N, C-alpha and C positions, 0 to 999 in steps of 0.2 A: 854623694861624694865618695870617692874611693881613694885608697893609697896605693901607689905603685913603687916598686923598687927593683934593683938589679939583684937577681938571685944567684948566689955563688954556688959552686959544686958542693961545698960543705954545708949548704942549707942556710947560710947567713943571708940577710936581706940588707943591701947597702944602698944608700942614697934615696931613701923613701921620700916621695913627694905626693901631696894630695892632688887628685884629678877630679874635676867637677864635670859631670855629664849634664848637658843642656838639651832641651827639646829641639827637634829639627825646625828650621825656619819654615814659615808658610805665608802665603799672600792672602790679603782680604779685599783689596781694591786697586784700581789703576786710574790715574787722572793726568791728562785727558785719556779717554779710552780709544781714541782714534788718531791717525796721523795721515799725512799726504804721501803720495807714492815716492817722491824724491827723498823723503826722510829729512832728518835734522830737527825733529820736534822734541822738546824737552818733556819727558814723561816721568811721573813719580809713581812707584809701586808702594803701597802701604801694606803692612803686615807685622809679623813678630819675628824676632831673632834674625833679621835680615843682615845684621853685621857679620853673620857667619857665612854669608854667600860670597863665593869667589868671583862670580859674574853671572850673566844671564845668557841663555842661548835663544837667538831670534833670527829667523830667515836663514837658518843653517850655519850661523857663525856665533862665536862667543863674544860678548861685549862687556867691557868693564865700566862701572859707574861709581857714583859716590853713595856710600851706604852708612846707615846708622841702624840702631836696633829696630826701629819702626818704619824706616824709609829706605828706598833704593831709587836713585835718580840716574837717568841715562838719556842719551839722544838717540832717536830711532834711526836705524839704518835704512838706506833706500830699498825699495821693493817695487820697481817700475812695472813688473808683470803681474802685480797683485790685483789690479783693478782694471782689467781689459774691458773696453767699451762701457765703462762706468759701473761694471759689476763689482760689488763689494766682496772683500775676502778677509777673513780673520786669520791671524797668526798667533799660535800658542806660545807664550813665553815660558821658558824653562829655567829653573834655578839651578845653577851649577855649584855643587858642593865638592868637598875633597874627593869623595869616592861614590857620589850618587847624583842623579839628576831627578829633580822633582818638578811636577807641573805647577804653574803659577796662575796666570790670568790670561785672558784673550785680548789681543790688540787688533783693532780693525784698520786696514789700509784703505784709504779713499783716493780718488783721483786728485791730482794737483789742483790748487785753486785756479780759477780762470778770471783774470783781470782783463776787462774788455776795452775801456776807454777812460779818459780823464778830462776834467774841465778846470781851468785855472781862473781865479777871480781875485782882483786886488781888494784887500780889506785893511783900511788904514795904511800903515807903512809896510804891511806884510802881504804875502801872496798865499792865498788859500787854494788848495788843490783837492778836488773831490774825485775819487777813483771809483769807477763802477766795477763790480765783481758779480759773477753769476752765483746764485744761491747754492749753498752746499751745506753739509753737516759737520764741517770742521770746527765751527765756533771759534774762529781766530780771535786772538786778543791783540791789543796795540803793542804789547811787548814782543810779540812774535814777528812783527813787521818791521823791516828796515827799508825806508823809502828815501831815495835821492832823486833830485831833478836837475836837469841841465838847463841853466838859465844864462842866456848871453854867453854861451860856450864855457860856462863854469859850473862845476858840480856843487850842489847845495843839499844839506840834510833837510828833510821834511819831517817835522815832528808830528806824530800821529795824535790827533785830538779826539776822534770818535770813530766808532764803527756802528753803522745803523743796519740792522738786518732787514732784508726785504721778505716778501712772501713768495709763493710759488710762481706768481705772475710778474714779479718785479725783481730788481737786482739789489744786492747789498751795496752800500756805499761806505767808502773809507775816506775820512777827511783828515788832511794834514796841513801844516802851515810852515812856510819858509819866512824867516824874519828879514825885514828890511829889503825886500825884493819886489815891492808892489809895482814898480815901473819896468821890471825886467820882462824879457820875451822868452817864454818857456819853449824848449825844443823837444824834450823827451822826459819821461819818468821811468825810473827803474824800481821795481818792487822785489825784495828778497824775503823769502819765507823759509827759514832753515836752509836746506841745500837746493831749494828751487828758486828760480829768478825769472822775472818777466819784464821786458822793456816795452813801453808804449810810446809811440812817436806822435808828435803833434800833428793833427790834421788841419792843414792851412785852408780853411774854408774860403777865405778871401781870394786866394790864388785860384781855386777851382771855380769860384764865381766868375772871375774875370776871364778864365779860359772858356767857360760855357758861354759867357756873353760875347766873346770874340767869335766863337763858332756860329752862334745864332746870327750875329751881324754879318759874317761872311756868307752864310746861307741866304740871308735877306738880300745882300748885295747881288748875289748870283741870280736870284729870282727876279729882282728889279731889272737887272741887265737883260735877262731873257725876255721879259715882258716888253721892255723898250725896243729890243731887236724885233720882236714879233710885230709891235705897233708900226715901226718904221718900214718893215718889210711889207706889211699889208698896205700901208700908205703908198709905198713905191709901186707895189703891184697894181693898186687901184689907178694910180696916175698913168702907168704904162698901158693899162687896159683902156682908159679914156683916150689916150693918144692914138692907140691902135684903132679904136672905133671911129675917131675923127678922120683918120687917114683912110679907113675903109669907106666911109661916107663920101669923102671927096672923090675917091676913085670911081665910086658908083655914079656920082653926078656927072663926072667927066665922060663916062662911057655913054650916058644917056644923051 
C-alpha cells in the first residue's frame, strides 16, 4: 500500500489518499472448455482477481460478462468458420485490463449439434418425445436445451427429462415430455441450443405407406391388363387361324 497526494509548487502534499496495489488477474480453468460454432453457450472462467477485468477478447471482439474475484461468466460469440468440415479449432481468450492484455485459457469451437429425428409416444396423460442426435464432444446438459413441439397446430414446451449418450456407432438421445397432450398429433419439434436452432418435421409413415401401396396396386393393375390383353389377343389369333385353315381346306376340296 502506498499514499498519493497532489504536490503543490511549494512542496506541500495535499489530499493524500492510500492506494493499494493488487496482483494482476490470471486464469486457472474454463468450464465447459468447448462450445458450438453458432455460439451462445454459457462459459465460466475460474481464476483470481477476475473482478479487475474489464472484459475478455475472443474471436477478435471484446465481450463483457459477469465477474467476481474468482469467476468470470460470459456467453460465447458465434464462430461459424472455426470448424470447417468438422475440423476442431481453439480460440485463445484474452483478459482485457485498463492498459494491458493478458492471455487466459483456450476455448475449443466444435460443429453445431446435429439433431436427426424424433419419435413421440403417449405416456399416461403426457406425450414423451425422444430426439436422436449424432454423437459429439459437446456434452450438452438439459439446461442448455430449449425444446418446443407443434401439437395440433399449437406450440407446447417440452421439458427435458434425460440425455443418454451413445457410442461411436450409435446416436445420443434426448428425452422430453409435454404435459396433458397424450392424444395430440405432433407435427414438428424445434430444438434451440444457445444461438443455434433446428426444426424437425414429422415423417408421416402412414401417408408414404398408402402412396407406395397405391403405386404397387397401379403397377399390378397395368400388368394384369397387359396379360389379359395378350391372352385375348392370342385367343383371337388362334380362332382366326383355325377359321383360315378351315376355309383353305374347303377351297382345296372344292377344287378337287
